[in-house]
Backbone as CSV, one residue per row, in Angstrom:
resi,resn,N_x,N_y,N_z,CA_x,CA_y,CA_z,C_x,C_y,C_z
1,HIS,0.838,-1.163,0.001,0.013,-0.029,0.023,0.896,1.225,0.012
2,ALA,0.720,2.131,-0.950,1.492,3.328,-0.996,0.919,4.321,0.055
3,VAL,1.823,4.966,0.763,1.398,5.884,1.837,2.148,7.210,1.594
4,THR,1.418,8.281,1.676,2.058,9.599,1.566,2.370,10.145,2.956
5,GLY,3.400,10.971,3.003,3.788,11.502,4.275,5.101,12.333,4.102
6,THR,5.699,12.611,5.254,6.949,13.423,5.201,8.083,12.630,5.864
7,VAL,9.248,12.879,5.383,10.433,12.234,5.915,11.283,13.305,6.610
8,SER,11.826,12.920,7.782,12.723,13.835,8.487,13.813,12.989,9.118
9,VAL,14.871,13.739,9.624,15.990,13.072,10.273,16.112,13.671,11.651
10,ASN,16.271,12.844,12.643,16.541,13.264,13.997,17.650,12.437,14.545
11,ARG,18.856,12.999,14.624,20.045,12.294,15.082,20.283,11.013,14.244
12,ASN,20.123,9.901,14.788,20.380,8.641,14.028,19.069,7.970,13.601
13,TRP,18.013,8.681,13.529,16.715,8.151,13.116,16.238,8.808,11.808
14,LEU,15.789,7.971,10.919,15.142,8.395,9.676,13.646,8.183,9.978
15,LEU,12.885,9.258,10.020,11.513,9.157,10.464,10.555,9.412,9.284
16,PHE,9.509,8.644,9.235,8.454,8.855,8.221,7.164,9.062,8.977
17,LYS,6.528,10.178,8.719,5.233,10.501,9.361,4.134,10.490,8.291
18,PRO,3.300,9.506,8.296,2.234,9.395,7.323,1.313,10.616,7.402
19,THR,0.723,11.001,6.265,-0.202,12.089,6.249,-1.472,11.782,7.002
20,ALA,-1.852,10.500,6.966,-3.078,10.012,7.680,-2.666,8.725,8.432
21,ASN,-3.475,8.319,9.402,-3.234,7.088,10.129,-3.213,5.902,9.160
22,LEU,-2.356,4.944,9.484,-2.331,3.741,8.678,-3.625,2.964,8.929
23,LYS,-3.980,2.107,7.938,-5.196,1.311,8.050,-5.040,0.177,9.036
24,HIS,-6.099,-0.213,9.688,-6.107,-1.367,10.606,-5.814,-2.675,9.904
25,ASN,-5.102,-3.544,10.582,-4.816,-4.900,10.112,-4.363,-4.945,8.650
26,THR,-3.361,-4.145,8.325,-2.849,-4.012,7.016,-1.341,-4.231,6.953
27,ILE,-0.879,-4.963,5.947,0.579,-5.182,5.787,1.163,-4.010,5.020
28,TYR,2.269,-3.496,5.538,2.958,-2.377,4.844,4.401,-2.829,4.696
29,GLN,5.047,-2.281,3.693,6.462,-2.495,3.463,7.134,-1.096,3.377
30,ALA,8.179,-0.923,4.128,8.950,0.324,4.140,10.292,0.101,3.487
31,THR,10.829,1.083,2.793,12.080,0.943,2.124,12.886,2.263,2.209
32,ALA,14.130,2.116,2.666,15.081,3.258,2.574,15.914,2.954,1.328
33,LEU,15.903,3.888,0.413,16.516,3.667,-0.870,18.038,3.796,-0.890
34,ALA,18.699,2.925,-1.600,20.139,2.985,-1.828,20.500,4.421,-2.284
35,GLY,21.666,4.863,-1.828,22.052,6.229,-2.204,21.740,7.262,-1.118
36,LEU,20.987,6.887,-0.100,20.745,7.735,1.064,22.099,8.127,1.607
37,VAL,22.352,9.418,1.847,23.682,9.882,2.295,23.619,10.292,3.742
38,SER,24.610,9.817,4.519,24.732,10.179,5.932,25.376,11.524,6.073
39,GLN,25.365,12.044,7.267,25.973,13.374,7.569,27.479,13.319,7.236
40,SER,28.069,12.159,7.393,29.532,12.036,7.115,29.804,11.771,5.619
41,GLY,28.756,11.710,4.802,28.964,11.500,3.379,28.953,10.059,2.935
42,GLN,28.728,9.130,3.811,28.677,7.714,3.402,27.298,7.420,2.815
43,LYS,27.261,6.510,1.869,26.000,6.195,1.155,25.507,4.770,1.558
44,LEU,24.184,4.673,1.631,23.554,3.360,1.812,23.724,2.667,0.469
45,LEU,24.410,1.476,0.474,24.758,0.847,-0.798,23.564,0.060,-1.394
46,ASP,22.660,-0.492,-0.610,21.562,-1.239,-1.125,20.276,-0.751,-0.462
47,ASN,19.171,-0.995,-1.135,17.866,-0.667,-0.529,17.758,-1.473,0.719
48,TYR,17.126,-0.903,1.746,16.876,-1.591,3.027,15.350,-1.614,3.207
49,SER,14.784,-2.796,3.172,13.299,-2.894,3.281,12.886,-3.810,4.445
50,TRP,11.754,-3.520,4.974,11.141,-4.409,6.019,9.656,-4.200,5.902
51,SER,8.956,-5.166,6.495,7.485,-5.073,6.466,6.906,-5.198,7.886
52,PHE,5.711,-4.773,8.016,5.020,-4.843,9.332,3.526,-4.877,9.046
53,THR,2.774,-5.319,10.061,1.341,-5.386,9.954,0.742,-4.498,11.090
54,THR,-0.120,-3.658,10.764,-0.797,-2.819,11.778,-1.805,-3.696,12.548
55,GLY,-2.156,-3.251,13.724,-3.106,-4.016,14.551,-4.500,-3.380,14.472
56,ASP,-5.340,-3.962,15.250,-6.713,-3.400,15.413,-6.755,-2.689,16.742
57,ASN,-6.568,-1.366,16.710,-6.501,-0.550,17.949,-7.826,-0.105,18.466
58,SER,-8.842,-0.935,18.215,-10.197,-0.545,18.654,-10.430,-0.879,20.131
59,SER,-9.483,-1.565,20.761,-9.603,-2.001,22.131,-9.578,-0.778,23.052
60,SER,-10.263,-0.891,24.169,-10.242,0.198,25.173,-9.071,0.013,26.155
61,LYS,-8.260,-1.008,26.003,-7.121,-1.256,26.866,-6.002,-0.306,26.480
62,PHE,-5.199,0.026,27.448,-4.002,0.887,27.169,-3.049,0.060,26.297
63,PRO,-2.415,0.664,25.270,-1.498,-0.048,24.428,-0.351,-0.636,25.269
64,ARG,0.145,-1.765,24.779,1.262,-2.430,25.509,2.588,-2.010,24.923
65,VAL,3.634,-2.077,25.761,4.993,-1.745,25.332,5.499,-2.909,24.466
66,ILE,5.996,-2.597,23.294,6.561,-3.653,22.459,8.040,-3.495,22.229
67,GLN,8.607,-2.321,22.620,10.073,-2.152,22.498,10.462,-1.063,23.459
68,LYS,11.663,-1.187,24.012,12.221,-0.142,24.886,13.692,-0.021,24.600
69,GLU,14.191,1.190,24.593,15.603,1.463,24.424,16.027,2.464,25.486
70,PRO,17.052,2.261,26.156,17.875,1.056,26.164,17.159,-0.131,26.787
71,ARG,17.596,-1.311,26.481,16.942,-2.544,26.970,17.147,-2.667,28.507
72,ASP,16.385,-3.550,29.156,16.495,-3.807,30.578,17.924,-4.128,30.962
73,ASN,18.423,-3.529,31.980,19.734,-3.834,32.568,20.891,-3.612,31.600
74,ALA,20.651,-2.775,30.618,21.714,-2.441,29.621,22.876,-1.742,30.370
75,SER,24.102,-1.951,29.932,25.231,-1.243,30.513,26.033,-0.641,29.339
76,GLY,26.820,0.327,29.688,27.634,1.020,28.661,26.784,1.871,27.728
77,VAL,25.589,2.256,28.206,24.699,3.075,27.388,25.301,4.499,27.254
78,ALA,25.298,5.017,26.037,25.827,6.331,25.805,25.091,7.384,26.639
79,ARG,25.842,8.398,27.150,25.190,9.389,27.996,24.213,10.260,27.270
80,ASN,24.317,10.311,25.921,23.371,11.160,25.171,22.193,10.361,24.608
81,THR,21.991,9.112,25.136,20.896,8.283,24.711,19.582,8.920,25.047
82,ILE,18.594,8.764,24.142,17.266,9.254,24.456,16.428,7.962,24.714
83,PRO,16.066,7.718,26.011,15.290,6.536,26.314,13.955,6.603,25.638
84,THR,13.472,5.488,25.051,12.240,5.502,24.307,11.431,4.235,24.626
85,LEU,10.140,4.358,24.599,9.207,3.257,24.648,8.401,3.274,23.365
86,THR,8.217,2.109,22.778,7.360,1.966,21.607,6.140,1.136,21.991
87,PHE,4.943,1.566,21.662,3.724,0.903,22.029,3.065,0.287,20.780
88,ASP,2.176,-0.671,20.971,1.519,-1.286,19.854,0.246,-0.613,19.368
89,GLY,0.028,0.642,19.870,-1.084,1.444,19.471,-0.839,2.902,19.872
90,PRO,-1.678,3.819,19.382,-1.507,5.196,19.676,-1.809,5.500,21.104
91,LEU,-1.101,6.482,21.672,-1.263,6.856,23.070,-2.323,7.987,23.189
92,PHE,-2.536,8.750,22.141,-3.481,9.893,22.181,-4.446,9.788,21.059
C-alpha cells in the first residue's frame, strides 16, 4: 500500500510521518533507498526494506509496550541516549 507523508531526520533516526493514520490490520512495506547519504557523506549501498502489519487498535485497553531502548539492565549506554518506549497502538 502506498502511503504519503513526510520524511525527516533526528540524530540517528530516519522518520516517516504518514499524512493520515495507517489502516487497521494491513501489511505495509517500508524501504530506505540505496544512495541515502549520511551526515559524514557515506551512502547506503543497497535498498533496506522491512514489512510490518498494523493491529486493530479498537480496544479500550491501554497499548502495551513492544520495545524499549535502552533494553532492561543495559550497561555501557551512551550518555546522550534518548530513552524510548514503543507501544503497539497510539497513546493519544
